C-alpha positions, 0 to 999 in steps of 0.5 A: 198321877202319883197324887191321884193314886195317893188320894185314892189309897187314902180314900180306900183306907178311910173307907176300910177304917170307917167300915171297921169302926162301924161294925166293931160289935161282936158277930154271931157265934162261930161254930165248926163241927159243933165246937164253938170258936167264939165271937168275932167282930163282923169286920174281921170276918169280912176282911178275913174272907176277902184276904182268903179269897185274894190269896186263893185266887192268887195261888190258883193263878200261880199254879196255873202259870207254873203248869203252863210254863212247865208244859211249854218247856216240855214241848220245847225239849223234845224238838231240840233232840229231833232237829239235832238228829236230822242235822246229823243224817 
């Protein structure tokens, strides 16, 4: 199975390199609020968008998991003192 994973990673790397080489020409002029940011190759725009999307999704998932963990911890804490009070009575 490791050989298959290595082969697939090698194939993916070759595809990424080929895409970068084929699209190395400068893309359109980038502008933001009427400021010219320059020209970037098309592959940098695509790879940058992919990385930005991946990081945004990862951050959103991490924040959601953190909120769920805090909510679960908050639900457990009030139950413990109530159980202790019932045992005392």
